[in-house]
N, C-alpha and C positions, 0 to 999 in steps of 0.2 A: 377321364372325360366320357369314355364310352359307357361306363357304369351310370354316370349322371344322366346321359341321354336315354339309357334303358329305363331309368326311373321316371324320366319325363314322359316316355311313351306310356308307362303304366298310369301315370297321373292323367294323361289324356283319356285313356280307357275308363278310368274311375269317374271322370267328369262327363261321361256319356258319349265319348268318342266324337266330339264335334269335328267338322271338316276343317281343313286348313283355311279355306275361304272364310269360315265363320270365326276362327281364331284370329285371322288377319283383321276382320271387321271389328272385333272387340278391341284389338290393340290400337287400331286407328281411332276408335271412340275414346279410349282411355288417354291416348296421347293428345287428341284434340282438346279434351277437357283439361289436360295439364298444360295446354298452351304451347305445345311443341310445334315447330313449323312443319308444314305439309311435306316439305322436301326431305324430312327425316323419317317419314312414315315408311315402314318396310313394305316391299312388294310381297305378293303371295308366295312366290318361289323362295324368297329369302326366309320367310317364316317356315316354309316346308323343310328347308335345309336344317333348321334347328332340331329336327327329329332324326337326322342322319348321323350314324356313327362314323368314326374316323376323323372327326373334326379336331384340329389342333389349335386353331385361333378363333375361338367362339366369340360372338358378340355378347358380352355378359348382360348388358342393358336389355338386349332383345330377349335373351333367355328368361330373364326375370319377368319381362313383359308377357311372355308366353305363359309362365306360371300364373301370373295374375289373371290373365284371360281365362285360365282354366279353373281357378279356385275363388276368384272374386277378390275383394279388398280385405281379406282376413290377414291382418298384419302378423299374427302369431305364426301362421303357416308360411307366409312370405319370408319371415325372418329365418325360419328353419332352412328353407331353400336357399336363401341368400348366404347363410353361413356354410351350407354344404358346397355351394358353387365357389365360395372363397377358398375353402379347403382344397377342392379339386384343382383350382387354378394355381394355388400355391404349390401343390405337388407337381403339377405340370411344369411350372416355372423352374422348380428345383431340378427336375429331370432334364430340362433343356440346358442346364449349365453343365458344360462338358470340359474336361481337361484333355485336349487332343493337340498333338504337335507333329511337325514334320521332321522330328529328330528323336533320338532315344534319350531318356533321362540317364544321368550317370549311374553306373552300377556301383555296388558296394566296393569300398576300398579294400576290404578283406573278403575273399571268397574261398571257402574251405570245402574240400571233398567234392562229391558228385562227379568224379572223373568218368565213371562208366556211363552215367546218365547223360552227361554233356556230349560224350563221344557218340552215343546212340542218337541223340537229337541232331547232331551235325550231319550224320549219315542220312537220316530221314529227310532233312531239309536241304540236302545238297541239290544243286541246280539240275542235275541230270536224273533226279528221282521223281516219280509220279506223286508221291505224298507231298502235299503242299500245306497241310494244316496239322499243327501239333498242339495238343491240349495237355497242359501240365496241371494235374489235379492233386489236391492233398488237404490235410487239416489246417486250421488256422495256425499261423506262426511257423510253418514248416519250411518257408523260404521259397515259395513259388515265384514271386516277382523277381527276387534277386537272381534266381536261376534263369528265368526267361531273359532278363536283361544281359546276364553273362553270356548266354548262348547267342543272343542277337548281336552283341558287340563283337564277339568272336567271328561271326559270319561276315559282318561288315569289314572287319580288319583283314580277313582273308581275301575277300572278293574285290573291294574297292571299285565297284562298277559304276557308281554314281546313280544307281537305281533309287526310286523314291523310297523313303522311309516314313512310316506313319505309326504313331503311338497314341493310344487312348486308354484312360482309366474309366472303366465302365461302372465302377461303384456297385458291383453286385453284392457286396457284403458290407457296405458302409453302415455304421451303427445308426446314423441319422439320415433321413432323406431317402428318396427313391433311387433305384438304379438309373443310369444315364439313358436317355431316350435315344434309340438308334437313329431316328430321323435327325436329331440334333447333332449326333456324332458325324453322320454322313454329310450334313451341311458344312461342318468344319473341315472334314476331310476334302470335300470337293473344292472348297476355297483354297486349301493348302495345295491342291493339285492344279490350281490355276483357273478354275471355273469362276466366272463373274456371277454376281447375284442374279442377273436376269436369266442366266442359263440354268440355275438350280431349280428343279421342279419342286412342287409342293408335296406331291404324293411320295410316300415312302418307297414303294416299288420302283417308281420312276427315278428317284434319287439313287437307289441301289444299282439300277441299270446303267445310269450315267457313270457312276463310280467304277463299275467293272469295265465299262468302255474306256475310261481314261487310264485304267491300270493295265489293260490288255497289252502284252508284249513288253512290259517295262521291267519285269523281274523284281517287283517291289517287295519290300519286307514290311509286314504289318504286325504290330504287337498289340494285342487286346488284353489288357490286364484286368483281373477281378471281374470276370463275366458272371452275370446272374443266372442265365439259362441259355438253352439253345435258341429260343425264340428271339432273344435280344441279339444273339450273335449272327444269325443267318444273313441279315441284310448287309453285314459288315465284312463278310468273307469275300475276298477278291474273285475267287472262282475262275481264275485265268491261269493257264499253264505258265510256269516259271515264277509266279508270285508265291511267296511263302508267308504263312500266318502262324504266329505263336500266341497261344491263348493260355491264360491262367484262370483257375476257378477253384473255389472251395466245394463245388458241387460236381457230382458225376454227370458229365454231359453225354448221356447215353443217346440222346436224340439228335446228335450232330453227325449226320452221315458223312463219310469220307474223311473224317479226322482220325488221326492216330492219337490215342489217349495214353499218356505216360503218367503213372502214379509217382508222386514225389515222396519218397520215404523219409523217415527220421534219419539223422546222421549216424554213421558208424561210430562206435565208442572212441576210436583213435581220432576221428575227425572232430568229435565233440570236445576232446581235450585240446586239440589244435585250435578250435574256435575260442575256447576259454583263454588259451595262451595269447591269441591274437588280440582279444579285447581287453583282457586284464593286464597283459604284459608278462613276458617270460619270467622275469625275476619274481613276480607276484605268486606264481603257481609252483615255482621250482621247489620250495621247501618240502612239499608233501604231494607228490603226484597221485599217491593212493587216495588221498582225500579228494583231490580234483576228480578222479575217476568216479568216486562215490557220488559226488555232487552231480556229475553228468548223468549218472544212472538215475538219481532221484528226480532230475528234471526231465527224464524220459527222452533225452537226446533231441529235444525240440530246439531248433536254432534260435527262435525268438527268445525263449527262456534262457538259453545259454548266453546270448548276447546281453540280456538284461543283467544277469548275475556277473558276467565278466566286467561290465561297466561298474557295477557296485563294488566289486573287488578293487578295481583300479582307483575308484574315488574314495574308498574307505580303507586305507592301508592299515589302520589300527585293528581291523577285524582279522583274527587268525582264521585259517582255512577250516579249522575245527568248529568255528562259530557258525558255519553254514550247515547246521544239522537240519533235519527235515522241516520242522515247523517254521522257523524264520525263513528258510530257503524258499519254500512254497509260497509263503506270504509275500516275500519280496518279488518273486517272479510274477505273481498275480497282480500286484499293485503297480507294476511298471510296464504294463503293456499286454500281458497275456490275458488278463481278465477282459480287457476291452476287445481283444481279438476274438475271444470265445463268445462274449456277449453278442457281438455282431452277428455271428452265425446262429446263436441260440434264439435271438429275438425274432428271427424269420420262421421259426418252427410253429407248427400248430400247438394249441394249448395242451392237449393231452400228451403230445410227443415231448414237449418241454417238461411236463410233469414226470414222465417216465425217467427222463435224464436226471432229474433231481432225486427221485426215489431210488435210483440205482446206487446212490451214495450210502444207502442202508445195507447194501450187500456186503457180506464178510469178505468177498473177493471182488476183484475188478472184472471178472468174467460173468456172463449171464447168458441164459437161453430164453427162448420164447415163453416156455411154461413159467419160468420164474418171473419174467417181466409181466406176464398176465396176472400172476399172483400179486405182485406189487401194485399194479394198477386196479385190480379187481375187474378186469375186462376179459373177454374171450381171447384165446391164443391167436386167432386170426387178426384181431385188432392189434395185439401186441407185436405180432410179426410185421405188420405194416409200420408201426412206430419204429421198430428196430431197423427196418429197411430205410426209412427216412433219415434216421440218425446216421446210418452207414453212408448213404448218398451224400450227406452233408459233411462227411469225414469227421464226425464227432464220436464215432464208434468204429471199431475195426472188427471185421468178420475173421475169426481165427479158424473156424471149421464151418461146414455148411450150416450148422445149427447153434453155433456158439459165437459170442461177441465179447469184445474187451474194450474197456475205457482206458484211454491214456491217463497216466497218473495226474497230470495237470487238469485234464477234463474232469476227472474224478474229484479233485480238490475244488474245482469251480462248482460242480454239482452239489457237493457238500455245503459249500458256502451259501449257495442259493436255496438249499433245502429249507433251512429254518427262517429264511426271509419270505419265501413264497408259499410254504406249506404249513398249516397250523399243526400244533403238536398232536391234536386228536386224530387228524388224518394220517400222520406218521405212525401213530400207535395202531391204527386200523391196518395200514399197509404191513407193519411188522407182524401183526396177528395173522394176516393171510400168508405172509412169507413163512412163518413158523409152521402153520398148518400144511403148507405146500411141502415143506421139508419132511414133516411126519408122514405125509402121504407117499413120499418116495422111500420110506423106511430108512431115512438118513438119521444118523446120530446127531440130533440138533438140540442144543440147550440154549439158555439165555444168560446173558451177562449184562450188567448195567454200564452204559457208557455215556459220556457227555459229548454231545455234538454241538459245537457253537453255543455252549451254555445251557443246552437242554439235556436233562438226564433221562435217557431212554433205555429200555431193554432191547438188546441187539441179539439176533440169532448167532450162536457160536457153532460152527460146523466141526465135526470130529472126523478125521481121516483114520480109518482102521488100518490102512496100509502102512502108514508111517507112525501111528500112535501119537500124532500131534494134534493139538487143537489149533485150528487156523484162525488167527485174529485178522481183522481188516488191516491192510497194509498202509492205508493212507493216513493213519494217526499213530503217533508214538505210543509205546506201551503205557506211558504215564497218564494217558487220557482214560485208561480203563479203570473204573472206580472199584468195582466189586464183581465177584463171580456169583 
């Protein structure tokens, strides 16, 4: 809505910057000609408010009347503004729909591993500690929500104080629709805390102040799931001694002062096997634990993918464990939830950052540095470093050393899948040419081999390691996909 108002101000300037009085006079004239009762005509101050940002419940009829007063009766222009306002209000309405409760959702029936992380979180959130805000951050599908609920349920079971409990899904990575509006979340929280409608202020800051006033001294536990950014979170933090807040986010919340950030890592290998056992059944995986360990390795120990494959094993007893080799394994994991989770994060990236993510599938290895990223994109290293930092902050990329980054195997598979959907073959060839030239400039032993990626036959750089005498082929495709040297 603020962007719409900013455009309306520009339209006013384009129209010669008429005064609010003159705009009001034109609206009165138009509405008189349309036969509208004089009691409906807006006051000058009401028209002036149309140009103020921060509006949450605009009068659509009046806004369009302002546009008409500025541009005249040009129906083509009015239609564009009408559609724009409809889109803005539709997004505002979606953002105002919140899922907030005065209780915690049920946690997972099976929770595996994370012992050290849970213990550390409980120490940080203990009532006698100063730290009151804990942010759990990690890649899509790593189990942040289940971990947050597990921690919160354990805290409540230990304390049993009867303190208020608040939970909200902030939809920061929802694949469709905007993140939840913090003002709407606060309205629901305030009602859950007993505030009547006439006590709830209209202004966001006033709502946040009342919210903190009601929580002061209560020792409340607030769980804010799937946060978009620090700006969305700030009004929702209790900010009172004794109140604890647990946040989950796919983004690095570096701008949230006073919060302790805990990265949520992938599962340990033994815990990955245990999760497969819990979801598939002990009898299902017992015949070949070695194969189960290899499956967990291929899935990169990502809890969401492990749960997906575990359910598939349970529901398809005719599949032998050896049937879950790399190609069908990755495809199954992507099709039943992992792709959706990755797409939700991918869709919120800038265009060139998304393009880099896809082009990284052309890399012979899953590691990359800024110079190689710049070669793939055909951009300066400074721009490539910015894109890499954005992908790292979104937890779609892991920084392994100060200047090197690595893709998770499933993110790499997703990038490869999107590559031939979003990038024309000609641009892939250009990127490969720059990549080959970059390798030569580094005096690396780089050759070409022909590979098929999603049905496209492309020459791919092949890197040779003089240290071990091996030619390193990309690890995300089985050798059968290499057509010729």
